[in-house]
C-alpha positions in Angstrom: 115.9 95.9 114.2 117.8 92.9 113.0 119.4 89.8 114.6 122.8 91.6 114.6 121.2 94.4 116.6 123.2 94.4 119.8 120.4 96.2 121.7 118.6 92.9 121.8 121.5 91.2 123.4 121.4 93.6 126.3 117.8 92.6 127.1 116.8 89.9 129.5 114.7 87.0 128.3 111.7 88.5 130.1 112.2 91.8 128.4 112.6 90.1 125.0 109.3 88.2 125.5 107.6 91.4 126.6 108.9 93.2 123.5 107.7 90.4 121.2 104.2 90.4 122.8 104.1 94.2 122.5 105.0 94.0 118.8 102.5 91.3 118.1 99.7 93.3 119.8 100.5 96.3 117.6 100.0 94.4 114.4 97.1 95.7 112.3 94.5 93.2 111.2 96.5 91.0 108.8 93.4 90.3 106.7 93.8 93.7 105.2 97.3 93.1 103.9 97.9 94.3 100.4 101.5 94.2 99.1 102.4 96.6 96.3 103.1 100.2 95.6 100.8 102.9 94.4 101.6 104.9 91.3 99.9 107.7 89.5 100.0 107.6 85.8 98.5 109.5 82.9 97.1 107.6 79.9 96.6 108.2 76.2 93.3 107.1 74.7 94.5 107.0 71.1 91.6 109.0 69.6 92.6 111.4 66.9 92.4 115.0 67.9 92.2 114.3 71.6 94.2 116.4 74.0 96.3 113.3 74.9 97.5 113.1 71.3 99.0 116.6 71.9 100.9 115.5 74.9 98.3 116.1 77.6 97.5 112.6 79.0 94.2 111.8 80.7 94.4 111.3 84.5 96.4 111.0 86.5 95.0 107.6 87.5 96.0 105.5 90.4 97.5 102.0 89.9 98.8 99.4 92.2 102.1 97.9 91.1 102.4 94.3 92.2 104.6 91.3 91.6 102.9 87.9 91.4 104.3 84.7 90.2 107.6 86.4 89.3 105.8 88.9 87.0 105.2 92.6 87.5 101.8 94.1 86.7 99.7 97.1 87.5 96.1 97.1 88.5 93.8 100.1 88.1 92.5 101.5 91.4 89.2 103.3 91.1 89.3 106.7 92.6 86.7 105.8 95.3 89.0 103.0 96.5 92.4 104.8 96.3 92.4 105.9 99.9 91.5 102.4 101.2 94.1 100.8 99.0 96.7 103.3 100.2 95.9 102.5 103.9 96.2 98.8 103.2 99.5 99.1 101.5 100.9 101.2 104.4 99.5 98.7 106.9 101.2 95.9 105.0 104.5 97.7 105.4 103.9 98.0 109.2 103.0 94.3 109.3 106.2 93.3 107.5 108.3 95.5 109.7 106.7 94.1 112.9 107.2 90.6 111.7 110.9 91.3 111.0 111.3 92.7 114.5 109.5 89.7 116.1 111.7 87.4 114.1 114.8 89.2 115.4 113.6 88.8 119.0 112.9 85.1 118.3 116.4 84.6 116.9 117.9 86.2 120.0 115.8 83.9 122.2 116.9 80.9 120.1 120.5 81.9 120.4 120.0 81.8 124.2 118.2 78.5 124.0 115.0 80.1 125.4 112.7 79.9 122.4 109.3 78.9 123.7 
């Protein structure tokens, strides 16, 4: 949903406010937000004679790719935390999507002079 979404223009102010409230109530707990993307990577240890030196890397290991302060980096995610991290990354996507939808509703209300 975006501000240019004409479906919002067809809704009454009451319906817009109800939609905004429904979207806000569906938000996961924002304390769990974790922006990034999960990646699986194999690694080479560098030990002579190791299988990884023959092209069979160790792993795959899970990493979280993040962008902070304009720089990209990857953080190792221990196997026992991988599922929890995946859930948080997915929840963050839902949070960001809901906030974009709420913003679109608020923009429509503003355009009508009914922002409260």
